[in-house]
N, C-alpha and C positions, 0 to 999 in steps of 0.2 A: 690492783684492781683502776685500768684504766677507761674513762669514759671515752664516748663519741661513738663514733662511725666503723663498722669492722672493720680490722681488714682482711681483703680481701687475694688473694691469690691467683693473680689473671694470669697468669699463665694454665693452671688446669681449671679453670672455669668456663666451659663450654658456650655458656652465654654473652661472656664478656665477648665485643666484636671494638676492633682496634677505629678507635676516633679518624673523621678521615678530614682534614683538614677544611678549612670555606674554603681556601683557594683552590681546593685537587673538586673541592662538589664543585662547586663554580665555572671552572674547565669542564667537568664531567656534563653539567646543565648545561653549558654552552654550544659542548660538540653536539648535545643530543637534537638540542632545539635547531641547530646550523642542522644536523642530518633532518630529521623531519618539516624544516622547510624548503630544503632541495629534494625534496620527497615531494610535499603538495606543489612546486614551483613544474616539477614535470611532467607529477599529473597533470596541472592545467592548464602548460603549454602542447601536450603530447596528448591528451585526450578534449581535450574540452574546447581548448581553441584550434583543433586540428578540425574540432566534427565540428564544428561555428564558420570556417576556413573556406569545407568542402562545400558544403549545403548551402553557405553562400557564392561561391562559387560557380555550382549547377544554379541558381537561381539565375546568372548572370550570362552563361554559355545557353542558355530557352530558344530555342528560335524564336525568332522575330513578331509572330503570331501569337506566343502564346505569354501570361501575366506573366511577371517576375520580380520579385522586389527586387526596386532598385535601391538603392540609396537614398534617404532623405536628406532637407538638411533640416539640420538639428540633431541632426542620429551622433550621437556617441560614436568614437570607437577609436579601440585599441592600432596605432601606427607602428606595424607593422618592422622591425630592424633586427639587423643580427649582436645583439647584447645582452650578457647573461641578466637572471632571473631577477622580475621585475625589473626592470630595467623598460620596458614597453612606454612609450607615452599615451598618452590620453591624449585623443582633443574630440571635437567636435565641429564636423561640418558645416562650412555656412554658404561655402558654392557645390555646383558641381560644373565640371568642365566640357564638352561637348568636344568632336573630335571636327578634323573636317567630314565624317562621310554624317555626318549627327547622330554618333552614338556615342553614349557620358562610359568615357574609358579616364576620369581622372575628378582629382576633388580638391579645392582650396578644405584645409582642416582651418579652425583656432586651437592654438593650443594654450594649456593652462597658464603658461607668460605672458597669453598676449600676442606671439609670434603666430604667422599666418602662413603655414608651408602647402606645395603642391604636392601631390603621392595620387598615386592609381592605385583604383581603384581594389588593384590585385594589393598591394600590400596595408590596406585598411581592414579590420575587422571588426564586423560591427557588433555590440554586446546589446543579446537578449534585454527585453523591458527598459528601451529607454527612447522608445518614441516618442518626442517634443510636442505638445499641443499646439493649435492653429497660434494660441500668442507666443506661447514661448518659441514658433518661427516664424514672428510678425517682428518680434522683440531681437531676434536676430536683423534678422534684415537690414533692419534701422542702426544695429550698432556696425556690421563688417566693415560698409564703411568709415566711419569713424576712428579718429586719433586714442589714445587711449591720454586722459588731460598728465597736465604735467604736474611731478611732486613740487610741494613748498618749496625745497631747495633748489628747482631745477629753474623755478620762476625767477626764485630769490640772487642765484648765478647770471643769470640773461638780463635780469633788472643791472644787475652790477659792472659786468661786460659792457651794455648798453650805456652806461653814464660815462665808462671808460671811457668807450669810442666819445661820447660827445665831447666831454673834459679835453682829450685832443682836435675834436677838429676847433673848438673855441679856445 
């Protein structure tokens, strides 16, 4: 007589499921998550962003006498690029640029890395619910002329270069 776990006949047991290796399981889960992500991005791009852009374009094309929703300094926008899923950049409008006829046709946009780019309004997609307060607008205008502060390493390198040139002169 043997003690322990009874021996099961795996071939005839209907409830027995072959174990999936963790590698295969991870690959299947990754593929499903990629499909879900692609599906979400397509919905986001083809429905939500398209409706935002159409609504925004309609407001820009209104006659001159009507009130339209023009972009404001401080608005957070998506910058339309021909890039894959999730790669459109976010930015904040820091200045609206007028054309020779006096109409606002482009904007200067600050990217999260601090870089400032100029884009036409038709390539900017305003995100709902990102209206800045008056205080934020004042801060944006104040900061728009500032240069980013130097990192400690850059300051040290600049001092080292300056001392090298001073040593050569003396």
